[in-house]
PyMOL Python script that loads the backbone (N, CA, C, O; Angstrom):
from pymol import cmd

cmd.read_pdbstr("""\
ATOM      1  N   MET A   1     -32.028  57.361  84.622  1.00  0.00           N
ATOM      2  CA  MET A   1     -31.367  56.644  83.899  1.00  0.00           C
ATOM      3  C   MET A   1     -30.044  57.324  83.339  1.00  0.00           C
ATOM      4  O   MET A   1     -30.080  58.393  82.730  1.00  0.00           O
ATOM      5  N   PRO A   2     -28.876  56.623  83.593  1.00  0.00           N
ATOM      6  CA  PRO A   2     -27.671  57.636  83.228  1.00  0.00           C
ATOM      7  C   PRO A   2     -27.479  57.607  81.691  1.00  0.00           C
ATOM      8  O   PRO A   2     -27.858  56.785  80.857  1.00  0.00           O
ATOM      9  N   THR A   3     -26.909  58.539  81.595  1.00  0.00           N
ATOM     10  CA  THR A   3     -26.588  58.895  80.093  1.00  0.00           C
ATOM     11  C   THR A   3     -25.152  58.640  79.803  1.00  0.00           C
ATOM     12  O   THR A   3     -24.455  58.517  80.810  1.00  0.00           O
ATOM     13  N   ASP A   4     -24.536  58.530  78.626  1.00  0.00           N
ATOM     14  CA  ASP A   4     -23.113  58.269  78.122  1.00  0.00           C
ATOM     15  C   ASP A   4     -22.409  59.591  78.724  1.00  0.00           C
ATOM     16  O   ASP A   4     -21.235  59.496  79.083  1.00  0.00           O
ATOM     17  N   LEU A   5     -23.066  60.777  78.841  1.00  0.00           N
ATOM     18  CA  LEU A   5     -22.302  61.906  79.366  1.00  0.00           C
ATOM     19  C   LEU A   5     -22.166  61.650  80.526  1.00  0.00           C
ATOM     20  O   LEU A   5     -21.069  62.040  80.925  1.00  0.00           O
ATOM     21  N   ASP A   6     -22.945  61.024  81.518  1.00  0.00           N
ATOM     22  CA  ASP A   6     -22.881  60.672  83.076  1.00  0.00           C
ATOM     23  C   ASP A   6     -21.699  59.694  83.216  1.00  0.00           C
ATOM     24  O   ASP A   6     -20.881  59.720  84.135  1.00  0.00           O
ATOM     25  N   THR A   7     -21.715  58.864  82.225  1.00  0.00           N
ATOM     26  CA  THR A   7     -20.828  57.521  82.713  1.00  0.00           C
ATOM     27  C   THR A   7     -19.463  57.943  81.981  1.00  0.00           C
ATOM     28  O   THR A   7     -18.380  57.426  82.255  1.00  0.00           O
ATOM     29  N   ASN A   8     -19.641  58.909  81.051  1.00  0.00           N
ATOM     30  CA  ASN A   8     -18.112  58.934  80.328  1.00  0.00           C
ATOM     31  C   ASN A   8     -17.832  60.422  80.150  1.00  0.00           C
ATOM     32  O   ASN A   8     -18.107  61.019  79.109  1.00  0.00           O
ATOM     33  N   PRO A   9     -17.167  61.097  81.414  1.00  0.00           N
ATOM     34  CA  PRO A   9     -17.080  62.407  81.310  1.00  0.00           C
ATOM     35  C   PRO A   9     -16.067  62.924  79.926  1.00  0.00           C
ATOM     36  O   PRO A   9     -16.131  64.102  79.574  1.00  0.00           O
ATOM     37  N   GLU A  10     -15.302  62.111  79.318  1.00  0.00           N
ATOM     38  CA  GLU A  10     -14.740  62.694  78.251  1.00  0.00           C
ATOM     39  C   GLU A  10     -15.577  63.066  76.973  1.00  0.00           C
ATOM     40  O   GLU A  10     -15.130  63.798  76.090  1.00  0.00           O
ATOM     41  N   HIS A  11     -16.812  62.509  76.950  1.00  0.00           N
ATOM     42  CA  HIS A  11     -17.732  62.863  75.923  1.00  0.00           C
ATOM     43  C   HIS A  11     -18.469  64.406  76.278  1.00  0.00           C
ATOM     44  O   HIS A  11     -18.903  65.157  75.405  1.00  0.00           O
ATOM     45  N   ALA A  12     -18.501  64.668  77.644  1.00  0.00           N
ATOM     46  CA  ALA A  12     -19.021  66.122  78.019  1.00  0.00           C
ATOM     47  C   ALA A  12     -17.931  67.239  77.843  1.00  0.00           C
ATOM     48  O   ALA A  12     -18.103  68.436  77.610  1.00  0.00           O
ATOM     49  N   ILE A  13     -16.762  66.535  78.015  1.00  0.00           N
ATOM     50  CA  ILE A  13     -15.478  67.554  77.459  1.00  0.00           C
ATOM     51  C   ILE A  13     -15.536  67.762  75.945  1.00  0.00           C
ATOM     52  O   ILE A  13     -15.458  68.929  75.560  1.00  0.00           O
ATOM     53  N   GLY A  14     -15.663  66.780  75.021  1.00  0.00           N
ATOM     54  CA  GLY A  14     -15.855  66.935  73.674  1.00  0.00           C
ATOM     55  C   GLY A  14     -16.777  67.821  73.280  1.00  0.00           C
ATOM     56  O   GLY A  14     -16.622  68.426  72.219  1.00  0.00           O
ATOM     57  N   LEU A  15     -17.920  68.035  74.114  1.00  0.00           N
ATOM     58  CA  LEU A  15     -19.183  68.710  73.552  1.00  0.00           C
ATOM     59  C   LEU A  15     -18.959  70.173  73.815  1.00  0.00           C
ATOM     60  O   LEU A  15     -19.364  71.142  73.174  1.00  0.00           O
ATOM     61  N   CYS A  16     -18.059  70.102  75.140  1.00  0.00           N
ATOM     62  CA  CYS A  16     -17.857  71.785  75.383  1.00  0.00           C
ATOM     63  C   CYS A  16     -16.734  72.139  74.284  1.00  0.00           C
ATOM     64  O   CYS A  16     -16.954  73.225  73.748  1.00  0.00           O
ATOM     65  N   ARG A  17     -15.651  71.515  73.854  1.00  0.00           N
ATOM     66  CA  ARG A  17     -14.937  71.893  72.908  1.00  0.00           C
ATOM     67  C   ARG A  17     -15.564  72.432  71.668  1.00  0.00           C
ATOM     68  O   ARG A  17     -15.395  73.492  71.066  1.00  0.00           O
ATOM     69  N   THR A  18     -16.379  71.347  71.443  1.00  0.00           N
ATOM     70  CA  THR A  18     -17.348  71.722  70.096  1.00  0.00           C
ATOM     71  C   THR A  18     -18.107  73.021  70.356  1.00  0.00           C
ATOM     72  O   THR A  18     -18.075  73.822  69.422  1.00  0.00           O
ATOM     73  N   ALA A  19     -18.727  73.351  71.355  1.00  0.00           N
ATOM     74  CA  ALA A  19     -19.352  74.555  71.680  1.00  0.00           C
ATOM     75  C   ALA A  19     -18.335  75.861  71.417  1.00  0.00           C
ATOM     76  O   ALA A  19     -18.496  76.777  70.611  1.00  0.00           O
ATOM     77  N   HIS A  20     -17.449  75.687  72.179  1.00  0.00           N
ATOM     78  CA  HIS A  20     -16.324  76.602  72.079  1.00  0.00           C
ATOM     79  C   HIS A  20     -15.865  77.006  70.548  1.00  0.00           C
ATOM     80  O   HIS A  20     -15.785  78.098  69.985  1.00  0.00           O
ATOM     81  N   ALA A  21     -15.563  75.477  70.056  1.00  0.00           N
ATOM     82  CA  ALA A  21     -15.151  75.946  68.606  1.00  0.00           C
ATOM     83  C   ALA A  21     -16.244  76.641  67.631  1.00  0.00           C
ATOM     84  O   ALA A  21     -15.934  77.446  66.753  1.00  0.00           O
ATOM     85  N   ARG A  22     -17.453  76.253  67.886  1.00  0.00           N
ATOM     86  CA  ARG A  22     -18.323  76.872  67.099  1.00  0.00           C
ATOM     87  C   ARG A  22     -18.619  78.346  67.488  1.00  0.00           C
ATOM     88  O   ARG A  22     -19.092  79.058  66.602  1.00  0.00           O
ATOM     89  N   LEU A  23     -18.411  78.842  68.617  1.00  0.00           N
ATOM     90  CA  LEU A  23     -18.468  80.094  69.122  1.00  0.00           C
ATOM     91  C   LEU A  23     -17.521  81.001  68.457  1.00  0.00           C
ATOM     92  O   LEU A  23     -17.771  82.026  67.824  1.00  0.00           O
ATOM     93  N   GLU A  24     -16.261  80.385  68.738  1.00  0.00           N
ATOM     94  CA  GLU A  24     -15.007  80.871  67.932  1.00  0.00           C
ATOM     95  C   GLU A  24     -15.258  81.215  66.427  1.00  0.00           C
ATOM     96  O   GLU A  24     -14.968  82.290  65.904  1.00  0.00           O
ATOM     97  N   GLU A  25     -15.859  80.110  65.787  1.00  0.00           N
ATOM     98  CA  GLU A  25     -16.132  80.349  64.280  1.00  0.00           C
ATOM     99  C   GLU A  25     -17.207  81.364  63.904  1.00  0.00           C
ATOM    100  O   GLU A  25     -17.145  82.022  62.866  1.00  0.00           O
ATOM    101  N   VAL A  26     -18.180  81.461  64.779  1.00  0.00           N
ATOM    102  CA  VAL A  26     -19.102  82.542  64.627  1.00  0.00           C
ATOM    103  C   VAL A  26     -18.730  84.151  65.141  1.00  0.00           C
ATOM    104  O   VAL A  26     -19.161  85.172  64.606  1.00  0.00           O
ATOM    105  N   GLU A  27     -17.944  84.091  66.155  1.00  0.00           N
ATOM    106  CA  GLU A  27     -17.221  85.313  66.254  1.00  0.00           C
ATOM    107  C   GLU A  27     -16.239  86.196  65.095  1.00  0.00           C
ATOM    108  O   GLU A  27     -16.304  87.351  64.677  1.00  0.00           O
ATOM    109  N   MET A  28     -15.279  85.005  64.801  1.00  0.00           N
ATOM    110  CA  MET A  28     -14.440  85.308  64.035  1.00  0.00           C
ATOM    111  C   MET A  28     -15.091  85.672  62.643  1.00  0.00           C
ATOM    112  O   MET A  28     -14.961  86.813  62.199  1.00  0.00           O
ATOM    113  N   HIS A  29     -15.728  84.789  62.017  1.00  0.00           N
ATOM    114  CA  HIS A  29     -16.438  85.050  60.776  1.00  0.00           C
ATOM    115  C   HIS A  29     -17.264  86.035  60.654  1.00  0.00           C
ATOM    116  O   HIS A  29     -17.521  86.460  59.528  1.00  0.00           O
ATOM    117  N   HIS A  30     -17.818  86.569  61.741  1.00  0.00           N
ATOM    118  CA  HIS A  30     -18.866  87.817  61.677  1.00  0.00           C
ATOM    119  C   HIS A  30     -17.958  88.915  61.788  1.00  0.00           C
ATOM    120  O   HIS A  30     -18.421  90.021  61.508  1.00  0.00           O
ATOM    121  N   LEU A  31     -16.782  88.842  62.134  1.00  0.00           N
ATOM    122  CA  LEU A  31     -15.917  89.971  61.830  1.00  0.00           C
ATOM    123  C   LEU A  31     -15.439  90.252  60.605  1.00  0.00           C
ATOM    124  O   LEU A  31     -15.328  91.369  60.100  1.00  0.00           O
ATOM    125  N   ASP A  32     -15.042  88.778  59.949  1.00  0.00           N
ATOM    126  CA  ASP A  32     -14.509  88.647  58.597  1.00  0.00           C
ATOM    127  C   ASP A  32     -15.618  89.392  57.495  1.00  0.00           C
ATOM    128  O   ASP A  32     -15.173  89.804  56.424  1.00  0.00           O
ATOM    129  N   LEU A  33     -16.667  89.496  57.726  1.00  0.00           N
ATOM    130  CA  LEU A  33     -17.632  89.702  56.793  1.00  0.00           C
ATOM    131  C   LEU A  33     -17.894  91.314  56.470  1.00  0.00           C
ATOM    132  O   LEU A  33     -18.648  91.669  55.563  1.00  0.00           O
ATOM    133  N   GLY A  34     -17.281  92.110  57.202  1.00  0.00           N
ATOM    134  CA  GLY A  34     -17.052  93.318  56.871  1.00  0.00           C
ATOM    135  C   GLY A  34     -18.282  94.048  57.058  1.00  0.00           C
ATOM    136  O   GLY A  34     -18.481  95.042  56.360  1.00  0.00           O
ATOM    137  N   LEU A  35     -19.165  93.664  57.948  1.00  0.00           N
ATOM    138  CA  LEU A  35     -20.427  94.337  58.260  1.00  0.00           C
ATOM    139  C   LEU A  35     -20.687  95.435  59.517  1.00  0.00           C
ATOM    140  O   LEU A  35     -21.747  95.742  60.062  1.00  0.00           O
ATOM    141  N   GLY A  36     -19.415  95.870  59.746  1.00  0.00           N
ATOM    142  CA  GLY A  36     -19.215  96.759  60.771  1.00  0.00           C
ATOM    143  C   GLY A  36     -19.219  96.111  62.178  1.00  0.00           C
ATOM    144  O   GLY A  36     -19.100  96.801  63.190  1.00  0.00           O
ATOM    145  N   TYR A  37     -19.370  94.667  62.213  1.00  0.00           N
ATOM    146  CA  TYR A  37     -18.732  94.178  63.609  1.00  0.00           C
ATOM    147  C   TYR A  37     -17.432  94.192  63.779  1.00  0.00           C
ATOM    148  O   TYR A  37     -16.684  93.776  62.895  1.00  0.00           O
ATOM    149  N   GLN A  38     -16.938  94.719  65.051  1.00  0.00           N
ATOM    150  CA  GLN A  38     -15.726  94.940  65.319  1.00  0.00           C
ATOM    151  C   GLN A  38     -15.386  94.256  66.656  1.00  0.00           C
ATOM    152  O   GLN A  38     -16.296  93.983  67.440  1.00  0.00           O
ATOM    153  N   PRO A  39     -13.789  93.904  67.006  1.00  0.00           N
ATOM    154  CA  PRO A  39     -13.320  93.114  67.976  1.00  0.00           C
ATOM    155  C   PRO A  39     -14.058  93.848  69.441  1.00  0.00           C
ATOM    156  O   PRO A  39     -14.271  93.258  70.500  1.00  0.00           O
ATOM    157  N   ALA A  40     -14.321  95.117  69.166  1.00  0.00           N
ATOM    158  CA  ALA A  40     -14.817  95.640  70.526  1.00  0.00           C
ATOM    159  C   ALA A  40     -16.522  95.140  70.908  1.00  0.00           C
ATOM    160  O   ALA A  40     -17.128  95.401  71.947  1.00  0.00           O
ATOM    161  N   ASP A  41     -17.017  94.374  69.745  1.00  0.00           N
ATOM    162  CA  ASP A  41     -18.333  93.885  69.836  1.00  0.00           C
ATOM    163  C   ASP A  41     -18.326  92.373  70.353  1.00  0.00           C
ATOM    164  O   ASP A  41     -19.345  91.744  70.643  1.00  0.00           O
ATOM    165  N   TRP A  42     -17.012  91.885  70.424  1.00  0.00           N
ATOM    166  CA  TRP A  42     -16.834  90.429  71.110  1.00  0.00           C
ATOM    167  C   TRP A  42     -17.323  90.437  72.419  1.00  0.00           C
ATOM    168  O   TRP A  42     -16.921  91.319  73.179  1.00  0.00           O
ATOM    169  N   PRO A  43     -18.357  89.359  72.921  1.00  0.00           N
ATOM    170  CA  PRO A  43     -18.643  89.480  74.294  1.00  0.00           C
ATOM    171  C   PRO A  43     -17.559  89.058  75.172  1.00  0.00           C
ATOM    172  O   PRO A  43     -16.835  88.125  74.823  1.00  0.00           O
ATOM    173  N   ASP A  44     -17.379  89.672  76.300  1.00  0.00           N
ATOM    174  CA  ASP A  44     -16.321  89.595  77.314  1.00  0.00           C
ATOM    175  C   ASP A  44     -15.973  87.907  77.586  1.00  0.00           C
ATOM    176  O   ASP A  44     -14.837  87.434  77.618  1.00  0.00           O
ATOM    177  N   ASP A  45     -17.122  87.227  77.750  1.00  0.00           N
ATOM    178  CA  ASP A  45     -16.810  85.937  78.077  1.00  0.00           C
ATOM    179  C   ASP A  45     -16.008  84.889  76.998  1.00  0.00           C
ATOM    180  O   ASP A  45     -15.361  83.870  77.241  1.00  0.00           O
ATOM    181  N   TYR A  46     -16.333  85.593  75.640  1.00  0.00           N
ATOM    182  CA  TYR A  46     -15.395  85.009  74.425  1.00  0.00           C
ATOM    183  C   TYR A  46     -14.175  85.404  74.272  1.00  0.00           C
ATOM    184  O   TYR A  46     -13.440  84.658  73.625  1.00  0.00           O
ATOM    185  N   VAL A  47     -13.653  86.589  74.778  1.00  0.00           N
ATOM    186  CA  VAL A  47     -12.444  87.080  74.830  1.00  0.00           C
ATOM    187  C   VAL A  47     -11.826  86.462  75.710  1.00  0.00           C
ATOM    188  O   VAL A  47     -10.719  86.014  75.414  1.00  0.00           O
ATOM    189  N   ALA A  48     -12.370  86.252  77.079  1.00  0.00           N
ATOM    190  CA  ALA A  48     -11.647  85.819  78.160  1.00  0.00           C
ATOM    191  C   ALA A  48     -11.414  84.383  77.897  1.00  0.00           C
ATOM    192  O   ALA A  48     -10.544  83.861  78.594  1.00  0.00           O
ATOM    193  N   TRP A  49     -11.975  83.696  77.094  1.00  0.00           N
ATOM    194  CA  TRP A  49     -12.062  82.138  76.696  1.00  0.00           C
ATOM    195  C   TRP A  49     -11.010  82.174  75.528  1.00  0.00           C
ATOM    196  O   TRP A  49     -10.285  81.182  75.603  1.00  0.00           O
ATOM    197  N   ALA A  50     -10.688  83.007  74.460  1.00  0.00           N
ATOM    198  CA  ALA A  50     -10.095  82.971  73.480  1.00  0.00           C
ATOM    199  C   ALA A  50      -8.599  83.379  73.708  1.00  0.00           C
ATOM    200  O   ALA A  50      -7.656  82.650  73.400  1.00  0.00           O
ATOM    201  N   LEU A  51      -8.475  84.660  74.297  1.00  0.00           N
ATOM    202  CA  LEU A  51      -7.160  85.235  74.549  1.00  0.00           C
ATOM    203  C   LEU A  51      -6.168  84.331  75.158  1.00  0.00           C
ATOM    204  O   LEU A  51      -5.125  84.288  74.505  1.00  0.00           O
ATOM    205  N   PRO A  52      -6.189  83.411  76.484  1.00  0.00           N
ATOM    206  CA  PRO A  52      -5.226  82.539  76.440  1.00  0.00           C
ATOM    207  C   PRO A  52      -4.917  81.476  75.600  1.00  0.00           C
ATOM    208  O   PRO A  52      -3.761  81.054  75.565  1.00  0.00           O
ATOM    209  N   ARG A  53      -5.961  80.897  74.792  1.00  0.00           N
ATOM    210  CA  ARG A  53      -6.008  79.963  73.989  1.00  0.00           C
ATOM    211  C   ARG A  53      -4.974  80.321  72.510  1.00  0.00           C
ATOM    212  O   ARG A  53      -4.139  79.608  71.954  1.00  0.00           O
ATOM    213  N   LEU A  54      -5.427  81.656  72.205  1.00  0.00           N
ATOM    214  CA  LEU A  54      -4.610  82.210  71.285  1.00  0.00           C
ATOM    215  C   LEU A  54      -3.015  82.523  71.428  1.00  0.00           C
ATOM    216  O   LEU A  54      -2.082  82.273  70.666  1.00  0.00           O
ATOM    217  N   LEU A  55      -3.063  83.156  72.675  1.00  0.00           N
ATOM    218  CA  LEU A  55      -1.679  83.423  73.001  1.00  0.00           C
ATOM    219  C   LEU A  55      -0.828  82.336  73.078  1.00  0.00           C
ATOM    220  O   LEU A  55       0.370  82.333  72.795  1.00  0.00           O
ATOM    221  N   ALA A  56      -1.611  81.260  73.539  1.00  0.00           N
ATOM    222  CA  ALA A  56      -0.594  79.952  73.520  1.00  0.00           C
ATOM    223  C   ALA A  56      -0.081  79.621  72.425  1.00  0.00           C
ATOM    224  O   ALA A  56       0.943  78.938  72.452  1.00  0.00           O
ATOM    225  N   THR A  57      -0.682  80.036  71.116  1.00  0.00           N
ATOM    226  CA  THR A  57      -0.254  79.559  69.909  1.00  0.00           C
ATOM    227  C   THR A  57       0.756  80.527  69.206  1.00  0.00           C
ATOM    228  O   THR A  57       1.193  80.385  68.064  1.00  0.00           O
ATOM    229  N   VAL A  58       1.043  81.504  70.054  1.00  0.00           N
ATOM    230  CA  VAL A  58       1.957  82.535  69.318  1.00  0.00           C
ATOM    231  C   VAL A  58       3.750  81.808  69.432  1.00  0.00           C
ATOM    232  O   VAL A  58       4.539  82.131  68.544  1.00  0.00           O
ATOM    233  N   PRO A  59       4.025  81.251  70.099  1.00  0.00           N
ATOM    234  CA  PRO A  59       5.739  80.700  69.907  1.00  0.00           C
ATOM    235  C   PRO A  59       5.510  79.855  68.678  1.00  0.00           C
ATOM    236  O   PRO A  59       6.291  80.066  67.750  1.00  0.00           O
ATOM    237  N   SER A  60       4.794  79.148  68.543  1.00  0.00           N
ATOM    238  CA  SER A  60       4.961  78.291  67.158  1.00  0.00           C
ATOM    239  C   SER A  60       4.339  78.925  65.973  1.00  0.00           C
ATOM    240  O   SER A  60       4.235  78.267  64.938  1.00  0.00           O
ATOM    241  N   ARG A  61       3.858  80.314  66.043  1.00  0.00           N
ATOM    242  CA  ARG A  61       3.575  81.241  64.889  1.00  0.00           C
ATOM    243  C   ARG A  61       4.389  82.164  64.521  1.00  0.00           C
ATOM    244  O   ARG A  61       4.370  82.703  63.414  1.00  0.00           O
ATOM    245  N   LEU A  62       5.243  82.435  65.523  1.00  0.00           N
ATOM    246  CA  LEU A  62       6.462  83.683  65.268  1.00  0.00           C
ATOM    247  C   LEU A  62       7.297  83.130  63.932  1.00  0.00           C
ATOM    248  O   LEU A  62       7.664  81.955  63.918  1.00  0.00           O
ATOM    249  N   ARG A  63       7.520  83.814  63.066  1.00  0.00           N
ATOM    250  CA  ARG A  63       8.201  83.655  61.896  1.00  0.00           C
ATOM    251  C   ARG A  63       9.951  83.730  61.975  1.00  0.00           C
ATOM    252  O   ARG A  63      10.788  83.119  61.310  1.00  0.00           O
ATOM    253  N   ARG A  64      10.106  84.711  63.040  1.00  0.00           N
ATOM    254  CA  ARG A  64      11.692  85.114  62.975  1.00  0.00           C
ATOM    255  C   ARG A  64      11.899  85.111  64.373  1.00  0.00           C
ATOM    256  O   ARG A  64      11.035  85.368  65.211  1.00  0.00           O
ATOM    257  N   ASP A  65      13.446  84.717  64.664  1.00  0.00           N
ATOM    258  CA  ASP A  65      13.791  84.767  66.094  1.00  0.00           C
ATOM    259  C   ASP A  65      13.672  86.341  66.800  1.00  0.00           C
ATOM    260  O   ASP A  65      13.575  86.480  68.019  1.00  0.00           O
ATOM    261  N   GLU A  66      13.693  87.345  65.969  1.00  0.00           N
ATOM    262  CA  GLU A  66      13.719  88.895  66.405  1.00  0.00           C
ATOM    263  C   GLU A  66      12.325  89.156  66.742  1.00  0.00           C
ATOM    264  O   GLU A  66      12.053  89.938  67.653  1.00  0.00           O
ATOM    265  N   ASP A  67      11.291  88.469  65.974  1.00  0.00           N
ATOM    266  CA  ASP A  67       9.937  88.502  66.411  1.00  0.00           C
ATOM    267  C   ASP A  67       9.656  87.974  67.771  1.00  0.00           C
ATOM    268  O   ASP A  67       8.858  88.520  68.533  1.00  0.00           O
ATOM    269  N   ALA A  68      10.367  86.834  68.078  1.00  0.00           N
ATOM    270  CA  ALA A  68      10.135  86.382  69.523  1.00  0.00           C
ATOM    271  C   ALA A  68      10.602  87.376  70.472  1.00  0.00           C
ATOM    272  O   ALA A  68       9.824  87.688  71.374  1.00  0.00           O
ATOM    273  N   ARG A  69      11.745  87.926  70.419  1.00  0.00           N
ATOM    274  CA  ARG A  69      12.241  88.731  71.256  1.00  0.00           C
ATOM    275  C   ARG A  69      11.349  90.092  71.448  1.00  0.00           C
ATOM    276  O   ARG A  69      11.207  90.678  72.522  1.00  0.00           O
ATOM    277  N   ALA A  70      10.763  90.486  70.164  1.00  0.00           N
ATOM    278  CA  ALA A  70      10.066  91.919  70.380  1.00  0.00           C
ATOM    279  C   ALA A  70       8.852  91.387  71.009  1.00  0.00           C
ATOM    280  O   ALA A  70       8.412  92.313  71.689  1.00  0.00           O
ATOM    281  N   PHE A  71       8.184  90.493  71.112  1.00  0.00           N
ATOM    282  CA  PHE A  71       6.954  90.063  71.547  1.00  0.00           C
ATOM    283  C   PHE A  71       7.034  89.726  72.927  1.00  0.00           C
ATOM    284  O   PHE A  71       6.086  89.906  73.692  1.00  0.00           O
ATOM    285  N   VAL A  72       8.140  89.239  73.282  1.00  0.00           N
ATOM    286  CA  VAL A  72       8.355  89.083  75.012  1.00  0.00           C
ATOM    287  C   VAL A  72       8.764  90.369  75.237  1.00  0.00           C
ATOM    288  O   VAL A  72       8.304  90.577  76.360  1.00  0.00           O
ATOM    289  N   ALA A  73       9.451  91.582  74.826  1.00  0.00           N
ATOM    290  CA  ALA A  73       9.710  92.569  75.115  1.00  0.00           C
ATOM    291  C   ALA A  73       8.452  93.453  75.543  1.00  0.00           C
ATOM    292  O   ALA A  73       8.292  94.194  76.513  1.00  0.00           O
ATOM    293  N   TRP A  74       7.577  93.101  74.432  1.00  0.00           N
ATOM    294  CA  TRP A  74       6.248  93.860  74.582  1.00  0.00           C
ATOM    295  C   TRP A  74       5.399  93.191  75.495  1.00  0.00           C
ATOM    296  O   TRP A  74       4.637  93.919  76.131  1.00  0.00           O
ATOM    297  N   LEU A  75       5.359  92.119  75.682  1.00  0.00           N
ATOM    298  CA  LEU A  75       4.331  91.623  76.876  1.00  0.00           C
ATOM    299  C   LEU A  75       4.984  91.638  78.280  1.00  0.00           C
ATOM    300  O   LEU A  75       4.304  91.408  79.280  1.00  0.00           O
ATOM    301  N   SER A  76       6.349  91.918  78.351  1.00  0.00           N
ATOM    302  CA  SER A  76       6.883  92.204  79.595  1.00  0.00           C
ATOM    303  C   SER A  76       6.799  93.712  80.064  1.00  0.00           C
ATOM    304  O   SER A  76       7.239  94.158  81.124  1.00  0.00           O
ATOM    305  N   GLY A  77       6.112  94.444  79.015  1.00  0.00           N
ATOM    306  CA  GLY A  77       6.277  95.951  79.206  1.00  0.00           C
ATOM    307  C   GLY A  77       7.292  96.608  78.845  1.00  0.00           C
ATOM    308  O   GLY A  77       7.305  97.836  78.931  1.00  0.00           O
ATOM    309  N   ARG A  78       8.280  95.932  78.396  1.00  0.00           N
ATOM    310  CA  ARG A  78       9.826  96.791  78.254  1.00  0.00           C
ATOM    311  C   ARG A  78       9.813  97.638  77.008  1.00  0.00           C
ATOM    312  O   ARG A  78      10.579  98.593  76.885  1.00  0.00           O
ATOM    313  N   GLU A  79       8.876  97.261  76.014  1.00  0.00           N
ATOM    314  CA  GLU A  79       9.009  98.089  74.704  1.00  0.00           C
ATOM    315  C   GLU A  79       7.308  98.099  74.287  1.00  0.00           C
ATOM    316  O   GLU A  79       6.412  97.389  74.744  1.00  0.00           O
ATOM    317  N   PRO A  80       7.239  99.220  73.213  1.00  0.00           N
ATOM    318  CA  PRO A  80       5.788  99.177  72.551  1.00  0.00           C
ATOM    319  C   PRO A  80       5.179  98.097  71.656  1.00  0.00           C
ATOM    320  O   PRO A  80       5.957  97.360  71.051  1.00  0.00           O
ATOM    321  N   VAL A  81       4.042  97.958  71.535  1.00  0.00           N
ATOM    322  CA  VAL A  81       3.566  97.137  70.738  1.00  0.00           C
ATOM    323  C   VAL A  81       4.323  96.816  69.398  1.00  0.00           C
ATOM    324  O   VAL A  81       4.284  97.691  68.533  1.00  0.00           O
ATOM    325  N   PRO A  82       4.996  95.677  69.139  1.00  0.00           N
ATOM    326  CA  PRO A  82       5.886  95.583  68.018  1.00  0.00           C
ATOM    327  C   PRO A  82       4.958  95.730  66.748  1.00  0.00           C
ATOM    328  O   PRO A  82       3.928  95.057  66.699  1.00  0.00           O
ATOM    329  N   ALA A  83       5.263  96.521  65.798  1.00  0.00           N
ATOM    330  CA  ALA A  83       4.566  96.884  64.639  1.00  0.00           C
ATOM    331  C   ALA A  83       5.019  95.546  63.447  1.00  0.00           C
ATOM    332  O   ALA A  83       4.265  95.011  62.635  1.00  0.00           O
ATOM    333  N   ALA A  84       6.220  95.314  63.642  1.00  0.00           N
ATOM    334  CA  ALA A  84       6.733  94.570  62.423  1.00  0.00           C
ATOM    335  C   ALA A  84       6.595  92.901  62.743  1.00  0.00           C
ATOM    336  O   ALA A  84       6.923  92.050  61.916  1.00  0.00           O
ATOM    337  N   VAL A  85       6.155  92.651  63.830  1.00  0.00           N
ATOM    338  CA  VAL A  85       6.247  90.973  64.138  1.00  0.00           C
ATOM    339  C   VAL A  85       5.230  90.458  63.337  1.00  0.00           C
ATOM    340  O   VAL A  85       4.096  90.936  63.346  1.00  0.00           O
ATOM    341  N   GLN A  86       5.546  89.565  62.682  1.00  0.00           N
ATOM    342  CA  GLN A  86       4.931  88.500  61.658  1.00  0.00           C
ATOM    343  C   GLN A  86       4.643  87.205  62.298  1.00  0.00           C
ATOM    344  O   GLN A  86       5.490  86.441  62.762  1.00  0.00           O
ATOM    345  N   LEU A  87       3.048  86.989  62.275  1.00  0.00           N
ATOM    346  CA  LEU A  87       2.649  85.691  62.717  1.00  0.00           C
ATOM    347  C   LEU A  87       2.209  84.867  61.603  1.00  0.00           C
ATOM    348  O   LEU A  87       1.725  85.496  60.662  1.00  0.00           O
ATOM    349  N   GLU A  88       2.270  83.586  61.496  1.00  0.00           N
ATOM    350  CA  GLU A  88       1.809  82.712  60.751  1.00  0.00           C
ATOM    351  C   GLU A  88       0.423  82.601  61.027  1.00  0.00           C
ATOM    352  O   GLU A  88       0.079  82.618  62.209  1.00  0.00           O
ATOM    353  N   PRO A  89      -0.477  82.485  60.088  1.00  0.00           N
ATOM    354  CA  PRO A  89      -2.029  82.098  60.294  1.00  0.00           C
ATOM    355  C   PRO A  89      -2.289  81.185  61.277  1.00  0.00           C
ATOM    356  O   PRO A  89      -1.475  80.278  61.449  1.00  0.00           O
ATOM    357  N   TRP A  90      -3.417  81.262  62.053  1.00  0.00           N
ATOM    358  CA  TRP A  90      -3.669  80.082  62.915  1.00  0.00           C
ATOM    359  C   TRP A  90      -4.529  79.343  62.190  1.00  0.00           C
ATOM    360  O   TRP A  90      -4.946  78.272  62.632  1.00  0.00           O
TER     361      TRP A  90
END
""", "prot")
cmd.dss("prot")
cmd.show_as("cartoon", "prot")
cmd.util.cbc("prot")
cmd.orient("prot")
C-alpha cells in the first residue's frame, strides 16, 4: 500500500530537511553548552553537510565591502585567514 511519501516526493524532502535541521541544532547547541565538546568532535558527515550550507550564507552576512574582499582573498589562497572579518549571526 503506497504511503504519502511514496506518492509525494516533496514530503520526503521535507522530512530530510527536518532531520538535517535537528542534527544541526544538536551539534551546534552541544558545542554551546561549554562542556568540552569541540568542533573537532563534530562527525565528518555533519561537517560535510554543514560546510557548503554555511558557506553559502557568507555573502549576505558580511558586514562591510572590505570583509568580502578579505574573505575572497583568503578563499583563493592569496591571504591568510582574515582576523577582522565580521559576519552577521546566522
